[in-house]
C-alpha positions in Angstrom: -0.1 0.0 0.0 2.9 2.4 0.9 4.3 1.7 -2.7 0.9 2.7 -4.1 0.9 6.0 -2.2 4.2 6.8 -3.6 3.5 5.7 -7.1 0.0 7.2 -7.6 -0.3 9.9 -4.8 -3.5 8.3 -3.7 -5.3 4.9 -3.2 -8.9 6.1 -3.8 -10.9 7.6 -6.7 -14.4 9.1 -6.7 -17.1 8.2 -9.1 -16.3 11.2 -11.4 -12.6 10.1 -11.6 -13.8 6.6 -12.2 -16.0 7.7 -15.1 -13.1 9.8 -16.6 -10.9 6.7 -16.5 -13.6 4.7 -18.3 -14.3 7.4 -20.7 -18.0 7.8 -20.1 -20.0 11.1 -19.3 -20.2 12.0 -15.5 -21.8 15.3 -15.9 -25.3 13.8 -15.1 -24.3 11.7 -12.3 -24.8 13.4 -8.9 -23.6 11.7 -5.9 -21.7 12.2 -2.6 -18.1 12.9 -3.2 -17.3 10.5 -0.3 -18.2 7.5 -2.4 -14.8 6.1 -3.1 -13.4 3.3 -5.0 -10.0 1.6 -3.9 -7.0 1.4 -5.9 -4.7 -1.8 -5.8 -1.3 -2.1 -7.1 0.1 -5.1 -8.8 3.7 -6.0 -9.9 4.8 -7.6 -13.3 3.8 -11.2 -13.2 1.4 -11.1 -10.5 -2.1 -12.6 -11.0 -5.2 -10.5 -10.4 -7.6 -13.3 -10.3 -7.5 -17.0 -11.4 -9.9 -19.3 -13.2 -12.7 -20.6 -10.9 -11.9 -17.9 -8.3 -15.3 -16.7 -6.8 -16.4 -13.4 -8.4 -17.2 -10.3 -6.5 -15.2 -7.6 -8.4 -14.7 -5.8 -11.7 -11.4 -4.2 -12.3 -10.7 -0.9 -14.3 -7.2 -0.2 -15.5 -5.9 3.1 -14.2 -2.3 2.5 -15.5 -0.3 -0.6 -16.7 -0.9 -3.4 -19.1 -2.3 -6.9 -18.6 -3.4 -10.1 -20.3 -6.4 -12.2 -19.7 -5.9 -16.0 -20.5 -7.6 -19.2 -20.6 -5.7 -22.3 -19.5 -6.4 -26.0 -20.6 -5.8 -29.1 -18.7 -2.2 -29.3 -20.0 -1.4 -25.9 -18.8 -1.5 -24.2 -22.4 -2.4 -20.6 -22.4 -4.8 -18.8 -24.9 -4.5 -15.0 -24.5 -8.0 -13.4 -24.9 -7.3 -10.0 -24.5 -4.7 -7.2 -23.4 -6.4 -4.7 -21.0 -5.0 -1.4 -20.9 -5.7 2.1 -19.3 -9.6 2.7 -19.4 -10.4 -1.1 -20.0 -12.7 -3.0 -17.7 -12.1 -6.7 -17.0 -13.6 -9.5 -14.9 -17.0 -9.3 -16.6 -16.9 -12.9 -17.4 -17.3 -13.7 -13.8 -20.9 -12.3 -13.6 -22.6 -15.5 -15.2 -21.3 -18.3 -13.0 -20.2 -16.0 -10.0 -16.7 -17.4 -10.8 -14.1 -15.9 -13.1 -13.8 -17.9 -16.3 -10.5 -16.4 -17.3 -7.1 -15.6 -15.6 -5.7 -12.1 -15.4 -1.9 -11.4 -15.2 -0.1 -8.1 -15.0 2.4 -7.6 -18.0 3.8 -4.4 -16.2 3.3 -2.8 -12.9 -0.4 -1.9 -12.8 -2.6 0.4 -10.9 -6.2 -1.1 -10.8 -9.5 0.4 -9.6 -11.8 -2.1 -7.6 -15.3 -1.9 -8.5 -17.3 -4.3 -6.3 -20.3 -5.8 -8.3 -22.7 -5.2 -5.2 -21.5 -1.5 -5.3 -22.2 -1.4 -9.1 -25.7 -2.7 -8.9 -26.6 -0.3 -6.0 -25.2 2.6 -8.1 -27.2 1.4 -11.1 -30.4 1.6 -9.2 -29.8 5.0 -7.9 -28.3 6.5 -11.1 -29.8 5.2 -14.3 -27.4 7.2 -16.3 -24.3 5.5 -14.8 -25.9 2.0 -15.3 -26.4 2.6 -19.0 -22.8 3.9 -19.3 -21.5 0.8 -17.7 -23.5 -1.4 -20.2 -21.9 0.7 -22.9 -18.5 -0.1 -21.5 -19.3 -3.8 -21.3 -20.5 -3.9 -25.0 -17.5 -1.9 -26.0 -15.5 -4.9 -24.7 -17.7 -7.5 -26.3 -17.5 -5.6 -29.6 -13.8 -5.8 -29.5 -13.7 -9.5 -28.9 -16.1 -10.0 -31.8 -14.0 -8.1 -34.0 -11.0 -10.3 -32.9 -13.0 -13.6 -33.6 -14.0 -12.3 -37.1 -10.4 -11.3 -37.9 -9.1 -14.8 -37.0 -11.5 -16.4 -39.3 -11.2 -14.1 -42.3 -7.6 -12.6 -42.5 -4.2 -14.1 -43.4 -1.5 -14.3 -40.9 0.2 -11.0 -42.2 -3.1 -9.1 -42.2 -3.9 -10.4 -38.5 -0.5 -8.9 -37.4 -1.0 -5.7 -39.3 -4.4 -5.2 -37.8 -3.1 -5.9 -34.5 -0.4 -3.2 -34.7 -3.0 -0.6 -36.0 -5.3 -1.5 -33.3 -2.6 -1.1 -30.7 -1.5 2.2 -32.2 -5.1 3.5 -32.0 -5.3 2.3 -28.3 -2.0 4.2 -27.3 -3.5 7.4 -29.1 -6.7 7.1 -26.9 -4.6 6.8 -23.9 -2.8 10.2 -24.8 0.4 8.4 -25.9 2.2 8.5 -29.3 0.4 6.2 -32.0 3.7 6.2 -34.0 6.2 4.8 -31.6 5.5 2.5 -28.7 6.8 -0.5 -26.7 5.1 -3.9 -26.9 4.3 -4.8 -23.4 3.6 -8.5 -24.5 5.9 -10.9 -26.0 5.8 -12.2 -29.4 4.7 -15.6 -28.2 1.7 -13.8 -26.5 0.8 -12.0 -29.6 0.9 -15.2 -31.5 -1.5 -16.8 -28.8 -3.8 -13.9 -29.1 -3.8 -13.9 -33.1 -3.9 -17.7 -33.4 -0.3 -17.7 -34.9 3.1 -19.3 -34.0 5.8 -17.1 -32.4 7.9 -17.9 -35.4 5.2 -16.5 -37.6 4.8 -13.3 -35.5 8.6 -12.7 -35.7 9.0 -13.2 -39.4 6.1 -11.0 -40.2 7.3 -8.1 -38.1 10.6 -8.6 -39.7 9.1 -8.4 -43.3 7.1 -5.3 -42.3 10.4 -3.8 -41.2 12.2 -4.7 -44.5 9.6 -3.2 -46.7 9.3 -0.1 -44.7 5.9 -0.2 -43.1 7.3 -0.3 -39.5 10.6 -0.1 -37.6 11.6 -2.7 -35.1 14.0 -2.6 -32.3 13.5 -5.2 -29.7 10.1 -4.3 -28.3 10.0 -0.8 -29.5 7.8 -0.6 -32.8 7.5 2.5 -34.9 4.6 2.8 -37.3 5.7 4.3 -40.8 2.7 3.6 -42.9 -0.6 2.8 -40.8 -2.7 3.0 -44.0 -0.8 0.3 -45.7 -1.0 -1.7 -42.5 -4.7 -1.2 -42.2 -5.6 -2.2 -45.8 -2.8 -5.1 -46.1 -4.1 -8.4 -47.1 -1.1 -10.4 -47.9 2.7 -9.8 -48.2 4.2 -10.1 -51.7 6.4 -13.3 -52.2 9.7 -13.1 -50.6 11.4 -13.0 -54.2 9.3 -9.8 -54.8 10.0 -8.3 -51.5 13.8 -8.8 -52.1 13.5 -6.9 -55.5 11.5 -4.0 -53.7 14.3 -3.8 -51.1 17.1 -3.7 -53.6 15.3 -1.1 -55.6 14.7 1.0 -52.6 18.6 0.5 -51.4 19.5 1.5 -55.1 17.2 4.7 -55.1 18.8 5.7 -51.7 22.3 5.3 -53.0 21.4 7.3 -56.1 20.1 10.2 -54.0 23.2 10.2 -52.0 25.4 10.1 -55.2 23.5 13.1 -56.6 24.5 15.1 -53.8 26.9 18.0 -54.9 30.5 17.1 -54.1 32.4 19.4 -51.6 35.0 21.4 -53.3 38.0 20.7 -50.9 40.3 22.9 -52.7 38.0 25.8 -52.2 37.8 25.0 -48.7 41.5 24.9 -48.3 42.0 28.1 -50.0 39.3 29.8 -47.9 
């Protein structure tokens, strides 16, 4: 708790602040300022909740990055989502009163606890807030449906491209750069999320880098051509890519050679 105070400056948020994090309107909600929601900090690698754990709380990401996963009987993980600032998770526990997935911190995280009993009580007292929370839950569902649709319709390269575009847009929503960001998840986790192998993800990122769609430096990704990534269906064959890269290098070399030569004699006489 002391570490939480040092990092965040406080361990509680009021309802207005909670609405701001969730990006929902709060102007119509009039309530006692003493109604507070607790913050809890988790370190990288810590589990927030596990599969089968009794459900009583929803979680709102105030800062940090996480993953939610399913785990089969052999211990294999299937990544379901990557919650970030402003996202709500834990909703899968409402139906059976037990969490159906596991949530793990990919970085140090600050989460706001939203006890489900408090949410239902607020919904009865503030209809606008209840409707706004339905909207947030629907937002998460739409994102999941888009992912299922993408997995069934797109090539491996297009899946990785759309993932990068989606990540870029989410960083922008959080107020960060959409052009340069760090991947908080591993390539293996990206592959699990997209239904691809680690090798395919790594190979595709390298190909995007080679043809100038992105830059890659370890986990740092620079988006160079977001529109091309958004509309990409398949990468050209490796032989065609090699010709494109060779032509690009040749053009760069020609441009360098076209630069006027320095007259070192004039410089010396000067």
